C-alpha positions in Angstrom: 0.0 0.0 0.0 1.3 3.4 -0.9 2.3 5.8 1.9 0.1 8.4 0.2 -2.9 6.4 1.6 -1.8 7.2 5.1 -3.0 10.1 7.3 -0.3 12.8 7.4 -1.0 13.4 11.1 -1.0 9.9 12.6 0.6 8.0 9.7 -2.0 5.3 9.8 -3.9 4.0 6.8 -6.9 6.1 5.8 -9.9 4.0 4.7 -12.4 6.8 5.0 -11.1 10.3 5.4 -10.8 13.8 3.9 -8.2 15.3 1.6 -6.8 18.9 1.7 -7.6 20.8 -1.5 -4.3 22.7 -1.3 -1.6 20.2 -0.3 -3.6 17.1 -1.3 -2.7 15.3 1.9 -5.0 12.7 3.5 -6.5 12.9 7.0 -8.7 10.8 9.2 -11.9 12.7 10.0 -11.0 12.6 13.7 -7.4 13.8 13.0 -8.9 16.7 11.0 -11.4 17.5 13.7 -14.3 16.8 11.3 -17.4 15.1 12.7 -19.1 12.2 10.9 -22.3 14.3 10.7 -20.5 17.3 9.1 -18.7 15.0 6.7 -22.0 13.3 5.6 -23.6 16.8 5.1 -20.9 18.3 3.0 -19.5 15.2 1.2 -22.2 15.2 -1.6 -21.6 18.9 -2.4 -19.4 18.9 -5.6 -18.0 22.4 -5.0 -17.1 21.9 -1.3 -13.3 22.2 -0.8 -11.7 21.4 2.6 -8.3 23.0 3.6 -6.1 21.8 6.4 -4.9 24.1 9.3 -1.4 24.6 7.8 -2.6 25.8 4.4 -5.4 27.8 6.0 -2.9 29.8 8.1 -0.8 30.7 5.1 -3.9 31.9 3.2 -4.9 34.1 6.2 -1.4 35.7 6.3 -1.5 36.6 2.6 -5.0 38.1 3.0 -3.8 40.3 5.9 -0.9 41.5 3.8 -3.2 42.4 0.9 -5.5 44.2 3.3 -2.6 46.3 4.6 -1.5 47.5 1.1 -5.2 48.3 0.3 -5.2 50.5 3.3 -2.2 52.4 2.1 -3.7 52.8 -1.4 -6.9 54.2 0.2 -4.7 56.8 2.2 -3.0 57.9 -1.0 -6.4 58.4 -2.8 -7.6 60.4 0.2 -4.5 62.5 -0.1 -5.1 63.2 -3.8 -8.7 64.2 -3.0 -7.5 66.7 -0.4 -4.9 68.1 -2.8 -7.6 68.6 -5.5 -9.9 70.3 -3.0 -7.2 72.7 -1.9 -6.2 73.5 -5.5 -9.8 74.4 -6.4 -10.1 76.6 -3.2 -7.0 78.5 -4.3 -8.3 79.0 -7.8 -11.5 80.5 -6.4 -9.5 82.8 -4.2 -7.5 84.0 -7.3 -10.7 84.6 -9.2 -12.1 86.7 -6.3 -8.8 88.6 -6.2 -8.9 89.3 -9.9 -12.5 90.5 -9.7 -11.5 92.9 -6.8 -8.7 94.3 -8.9 -11.0 94.8 -11.9 -13.6 96.6 -9.7 -10.9 99.0 -8.4 -9.2 99.6 -11.7 -10.2 103.4 -11.6 -8.3 103.8 -8.3 -5.3 102.1 -9.8 -5.3 104.4 -12.7 -4.9 107.4 -10.3 -1.7 105.8 -9.1 1.7 105.6 -10.8 1.1 101.9 -11.4 -1.1 101.2 -14.5 -3.6 98.5 -14.7 -1.4 96.7 -17.2 1.5 96.8 -14.7 -0.8 95.4 -12.0 -1.8 92.6 -14.2 1.8 91.8 -14.8 2.4 91.8 -11.0 -0.7 89.7 -10.4 0.4 87.2 -13.0 3.9 87.0 -11.5 2.5 86.5 -8.0 0.1 83.9 -9.3 2.9 82.0 -11.0 5.0 82.0 -7.9 2.1 80.7 -5.8 1.4 78.0 -8.4 5.0 77.0 -8.4 5.2 76.9 -4.6 2.0 75.0 -4.3 3.0 72.5 -7.0 6.3 71.9 -5.2 4.4 71.1 -1.9 1.9 68.8 -3.7 4.6 66.9 -5.5 6.7 66.5 -2.4 3.7 65.2 -0.3 2.5 62.9 -3.1 6.1 61.7 -3.5 6.3 60.7 0.2 3.1 58.8 0.0 4.2 57.0 -3.2 7.5 56.1 -1.6 5.7 54.6 1.5 3.3 52.6 -0.7 6.2 51.4 -2.9 8.1 50.1 0.1 4.9 48.3 1.4 4.3 46.8 -2.1 7.9 45.5 -2.2 7.5 44.1 1.4 4.3 42.3 0.5 5.8 41.0 -2.8 8.8 39.7 -0.8 6.5 38.0 1.7 4.4 36.4 -1.0 7.6 35.2 -2.8 8.9 33.7 0.5 5.6 32.0 1.2 5.5 30.6 -2.3 9.1 29.4 -2.1 8.4 27.8 1.3 5.3 26.0 -0.1 7.3 24.7 -3.1 9.9 23.2 -0.7 7.4 21.4 1.6 7.6 18.2 -0.5 11.4 18.3 -0.7 14.0 16.4 1.3 17.8 17.2 1.7 20.3 14.3 2.1 23.8 15.2 3.4 27.0 13.2 3.4 25.7 10.4 1.1 28.7 9.1 -0.8 28.7 10.0 -4.5 28.9 7.1 -7.0 28.4 6.3 -10.6 24.8 5.2 -9.8 23.3 7.7 -7.4 19.8 6.4 -8.0 20.6 3.1 -6.4 22.2 4.6 -3.3 19.5 7.3 -2.9 16.6 4.8 -3.3 18.3 2.3 -1.0 18.5 5.0 1.7 14.9 6.1 1.2 13.5 2.6 1.3 15.5 1.8 4.4 14.0 4.8 6.2 10.5 4.3 4.9 10.3 0.6 5.8 10.2 -0.5 2.2 6.9 1.3 1.6 8.5 3.7 -0.9 7.5 3.4 -4.6 9.4 4.8 -7.6 6.4 7.0 -8.3 6.6 8.6 -4.9 9.9 10.4 -6.1 9.4 12.9 -8.8 13.1 13.6 -9.2 16.4 13.9 -7.3 19.8 15.6 -8.1 23.1 16.7 -6.6 23.4 20.4 -5.7 26.5 22.3 -6.9 29.5 21.5 -9.0 31.4 18.3 -8.4 34.6 19.0 -6.4 37.2 16.4 -5.6 37.1 15.5 -1.9 33.7 17.1 -1.2 30.3 15.3 -1.1 27.5 17.3 -2.6 24.0 17.2 -0.9 21.1 15.5 -2.7 17.8 17.2 -3.2 14.8 14.8 -3.5 11.4 16.0 -4.7 8.5 13.8 -3.6 5.0 13.5 -5.2 3.6 14.5 -1.8 5.0 15.2 1.7 3.6 12.1 3.4 6.6 9.9 2.4 9.0 12.8 3.3 7.5 13.1 6.8 7.7 9.3 7.3 11.4 9.3 6.3 12.2 12.2 8.6 10.5 10.5 11.5 12.6 7.4 10.9 15.9 9.3 10.5 17.2 8.0 13.9 17.6 4.6 12.2 20.7 6.0 10.3 22.8 5.7 13.5 22.1 1.9 13.6 23.4 1.4 10.0 27.2 1.2 9.7 27.1 2.3 6.0 24.8 5.3 6.6 25.6 6.4 10.1 27.3 9.6 8.8 24.3 10.5 6.6 21.7 12.9 7.8 18.4 14.1 6.3 16.4 17.3 6.8 13.8 19.6 5.3 14.6 21.8 2.3 14.7 25.2 4.0 14.7 28.7 2.6 17.5 31.1 3.4 15.2 32.9 5.9 14.1 29.6 7.5 17.7 28.5 7.9 18.6 31.8 9.5 15.6 31.5 11.9 16.5 27.9 12.8 20.2 28.8 13.4 19.2 31.6 15.7 16.9 29.3 17.7 19.6 26.6 18.0 22.0 29.2 19.2 19.5 30.4 21.8 18.9 26.8 23.0 22.6 26.2 23.4 22.9 29.5 25.5 20.0 28.5 27.7 21.5 25.0 28.2 24.9 26.5 29.1 23.4 28.8 31.7 21.0 26.2 33.2 22.3 24.9 36.6 19.6 22.3 37.0 20.9 19.9 34.4 18.1 20.4 31.8 18.5 20.0 28.0 17.2 22.5 25.5 16.3 21.5 22.0 14.6 23.1 19.0 11.4 21.2 18.0 8.3 21.6 15.9 7.2 21.9 12.3 9.1 24.0 9.7 8.6 27.7 10.5 6.9 26.8 13.8 9.9 25.9 15.8 10.1 26.4 19.5 12.7 25.7 22.2 11.8 22.7 24.4 13.2 22.1 27.9 13.5 18.6 29.3 15.7 16.5 31.7 18.6 14.5 30.5 
């Protein structure tokens, strides 16, 4: 029986269960917290799609980021409206000022400054005010555009990171596996050993060595699985490597992004610091799913 027929949570065979629409993993109804009554009610609905907790959380994060950028876009539009309102107000004030000058043209004629000269002065003042106001408007709009631009880049980076992390969920990294002329045989031998011979050829989409071949160095192997059920089974059995004399130097792990590796490294360092400062003989280790790590304290 393929490991794809097993529940991703308890790793037992799923005879009747539910499948996540996003990651396509199988779950027992009980493991997915879905009651029999609810399942019977929604199962006949063709357009009903169920999403597991992990995929649902990622969707909520993306929605909140989208809502944030929409808020900034609304603030910029409000700013434009205020600028237009102020500009129209200034235009009305200029019109009133020009009317006042026209009404008092007779008095201006009595002075040394002619009406024509006054119009020139008026036009010059108007031009200076327009220039000053335009500078203010452009500066304020530029600030808002810069803020929105930075937020857009931040959201885009977050979306790219989330997409990359999602693509890596079904991948497995193998380190210190000796290179040979037939890597397929050694890779599948290792995977079958850790999966209890439940692995099928179809479970592995592809695998390859990373980096250029260098004399004296062993390149890591990246394995892409058809789903992450087999990968999780292999990781849970990785302790078996220490019992095999040929594979006791090999280790396997998740395929992490640069940000995830940095986060994990920081937590491991923090755990070591806590263990070094602890006077009660406790051990501190990093445990948990990818991206949800936490430091666990326990006795030796």
